[in-house]
C-alpha positions as CSV (number, residue, x, y, z in Angstrom):
1,M,0.1,15.0,-8.1
2,K,3.3,16.8,-7.3
3,H,5.8,17.2,-10.1
4,L,9.5,16.2,-9.6
5,S,12.2,18.7,-10.2
6,I,14.6,18.2,-13.2
7,S,17.5,17.5,-10.6
8,T,15.3,14.9,-8.6
9,T,14.3,13.2,-11.9
10,L,18.1,13.1,-13.1
11,I,19.1,11.6,-9.8
12,I,16.3,9.0,-9.9
13,A,17.2,8.1,-13.6
14,A,21.0,7.7,-12.6
15,L,20.3,5.5,-9.6
16,L,18.0,3.2,-11.8
17,M,21.0,2.8,-14.3
18,I,23.5,2.2,-11.6
19,G,21.4,-0.5,-9.9
20,G,19.2,-1.7,-12.6
21,I,21.4,-2.5,-15.4
22,N,19.7,-5.9,-15.9
23,M,16.3,-4.2,-16.2
24,L,17.5,-2.0,-19.1
25,Q,19.3,-2.9,-22.2
26,A,22.9,-3.7,-21.3
27,R,25.6,-1.7,-23.1
28,S,27.9,-4.6,-23.1
29,I,27.8,-8.3,-22.4
30,Y,30.0,-7.7,-19.4
31,D,27.3,-5.6,-17.8
32,I,25.0,-8.6,-17.4
33,K,24.6,-10.6,-14.2
34,V,23.8,-14.3,-14.2
35,Q,22.8,-16.5,-11.5
36,K,24.6,-19.6,-10.5
37,P,22.8,-22.7,-9.6
38,D,23.4,-22.0,-5.9
39,G,21.5,-18.7,-6.3
40,S,24.5,-16.5,-6.0
41,E,25.1,-14.0,-8.9
42,I,28.2,-13.2,-11.0
43,K,28.8,-10.5,-13.6
44,L,29.8,-11.8,-17.0
45,E,32.6,-9.2,-16.7
46,S,34.4,-12.0,-14.7
47,Y,35.1,-13.7,-18.2
48,K,36.6,-10.6,-20.0
49,G,39.4,-11.4,-22.0
50,K,38.1,-14.9,-22.6
51,V,36.5,-16.4,-25.8
52,L,33.0,-17.6,-24.7
53,M,30.5,-20.0,-26.4
54,I,27.1,-19.2,-24.8
55,V,24.6,-22.0,-25.3
56,N,21.0,-22.5,-24.2
57,T,20.7,-26.0,-23.2
58,A,18.1,-28.8,-22.3
59,S,18.4,-32.3,-20.7
60,K,15.5,-33.9,-22.8
61,C,16.2,-32.7,-26.4
62,G,17.5,-34.4,-29.5
63,F,20.5,-32.2,-29.4
64,T,21.3,-33.0,-25.7
65,K,24.3,-35.1,-27.0
66,Q,26.0,-31.8,-27.8
67,Y,27.1,-31.7,-24.3
68,D,29.8,-34.1,-25.2
69,D,31.0,-32.0,-28.0
70,L,30.9,-28.9,-26.0
71,Q,32.9,-30.5,-23.2
72,A,35.5,-31.7,-25.7
73,L,35.9,-28.0,-26.9
74,Y,36.3,-26.8,-23.4
75,D,38.7,-29.5,-22.7
76,K,40.9,-28.8,-25.8
77,Y,40.7,-24.9,-25.7
78,G,40.1,-24.1,-22.1
79,K,43.8,-23.8,-21.3
80,D,44.0,-21.1,-24.0
81,G,41.1,-18.9,-22.7
82,F,38.0,-20.6,-24.1
83,V,34.9,-21.2,-21.9
84,V,31.6,-22.8,-22.7
85,L,28.8,-21.1,-20.6
86,G,25.6,-23.3,-20.5
87,F,22.2,-21.8,-19.8
88,P,19.5,-24.3,-19.3
89,A,16.1,-23.1,-20.5
90,N,12.6,-24.7,-20.5
91,N,11.3,-22.7,-23.4
92,F,10.8,-25.4,-25.8
93,M,8.3,-28.3,-25.3
94,N,9.2,-28.8,-21.6
95,Q,12.6,-30.2,-22.5
96,E,14.4,-28.8,-19.3
97,P,11.7,-29.3,-16.6
98,G,14.3,-30.2,-13.8
99,S,15.6,-28.0,-10.8
100,D,19.0,-26.4,-11.0
101,E,20.4,-29.2,-8.8
102,E,18.9,-31.9,-11.0
103,I,20.3,-30.3,-14.2
104,Q,23.9,-30.0,-12.6
105,N,23.8,-33.7,-11.7
106,F,22.5,-34.7,-15.1
107,C,25.2,-32.8,-17.0
108,R,28.0,-34.0,-14.5
109,L,26.8,-37.7,-14.5
110,N,25.9,-38.3,-18.1
111,F,28.3,-36.1,-20.0
112,G,31.1,-35.2,-17.5
113,V,30.4,-31.5,-17.9
114,S,33.0,-29.3,-16.1
115,F,32.3,-26.0,-17.8
116,P,30.0,-23.5,-16.0
117,V,26.3,-24.5,-16.3
118,F,24.2,-21.7,-14.7
119,A,20.8,-21.5,-13.1
120,K,17.8,-22.1,-15.5
121,I,16.6,-18.9,-17.5
122,S,14.1,-17.9,-20.2
123,V,15.7,-17.4,-23.7
124,R,12.6,-15.8,-25.2
125,G,9.2,-14.5,-24.6
126,K,8.1,-11.9,-21.9
127,D,10.5,-13.2,-19.3
128,I,13.6,-13.4,-21.5
129,H,16.6,-13.0,-19.5
130,P,18.9,-9.8,-20.0
131,L,21.6,-12.0,-21.4
132,Y,19.3,-13.4,-24.2
133,K,17.8,-10.1,-24.8
134,H,21.3,-8.7,-25.4
135,L,22.2,-11.7,-27.7
136,T,19.1,-11.6,-29.8
137,E,18.1,-7.9,-30.2
138,K,19.1,-6.1,-33.3
139,S,20.2,-3.0,-31.2
140,S,22.8,-4.9,-29.5
141,N,23.6,-7.6,-32.0
142,P,23.0,-6.3,-35.5
143,K,24.9,-9.2,-37.3
144,H,23.5,-12.1,-35.3
145,S,20.1,-11.1,-34.0
146,G,16.8,-12.9,-34.0
147,K,14.8,-15.0,-31.6
148,I,16.2,-18.2,-30.4
149,S,14.4,-21.1,-32.3
150,W,15.5,-24.0,-30.2
151,N,17.7,-25.6,-27.7
152,F,21.5,-25.7,-28.4
153,S,21.7,-22.3,-30.3
154,K,25.3,-21.2,-29.9
155,F,26.9,-17.6,-29.7
156,L,30.7,-17.2,-30.0
157,I,31.8,-14.2,-28.0
158,G,35.4,-12.6,-28.6
159,K,37.8,-11.5,-25.9
160,N,36.4,-8.0,-26.0
161,G,32.7,-9.0,-25.6
162,E,31.9,-8.8,-29.3
163,I,29.5,-11.2,-30.6
164,L,31.3,-12.9,-33.4
165,A,29.0,-15.6,-34.5
166,R,25.8,-17.4,-34.0
167,Y,25.4,-21.1,-34.8
168,A,22.0,-22.9,-35.2
169,P,21.0,-25.9,-32.9
170,T,21.7,-28.1,-35.7
171,T,25.4,-27.0,-36.0
172,N,27.6,-29.5,-34.1
173,P,30.1,-27.8,-31.9
174,Q,32.8,-29.7,-33.4
175,D,31.9,-28.5,-37.0
176,K,35.0,-27.4,-38.7
177,E,33.5,-23.8,-39.2
178,V,33.0,-23.5,-35.5
179,I,36.6,-24.8,-34.6
180,A,38.1,-22.3,-37.0
181,A,36.2,-19.5,-35.6
182,I,37.2,-20.5,-32.0
183,E,40.9,-20.7,-33.1
184,K,40.8,-17.4,-34.7
185,A,39.2,-15.7,-31.8
186,L,41.7,-17.2,-29.5
187,K,44.6,-15.7,-31.5
């Protein structure tokens, strides 16, 4: 087997870093690409300067009613630069079995969701999406890391991409602590 020169190895490493940021640990949440329900990709960089609430969602969960509360937050603070980003995931007891189209229809028809709901992803395990790898690993999220325990875990992201807070599935999006944190982040 032939050995590669140092310069060839460096070029290959640089190309992997440029083209494969989602394969490696992202340096910033804005480096990560996510898939829309239509299959197209968008970089989270397009939300730079906004306050985000990233939520792993499911249609057949006891917390599914939180869609109403998430939509109310989006309606109230959207004009100020707040965006809810929903990421359907079927990691917990097959509670999100539908296709991306079925999920979109469910959210719109049952809860009037107008905030972005992306293509279904995995939020834990071997096939964890790079976004959730970034949100849950200690190296990229030292204050709020740890595995996702259930549907409707919520992460509050500041205007600069910093992970400001993490809320358990049982924490209602309309909780006064959540609202105070959103309002502080929007200032």
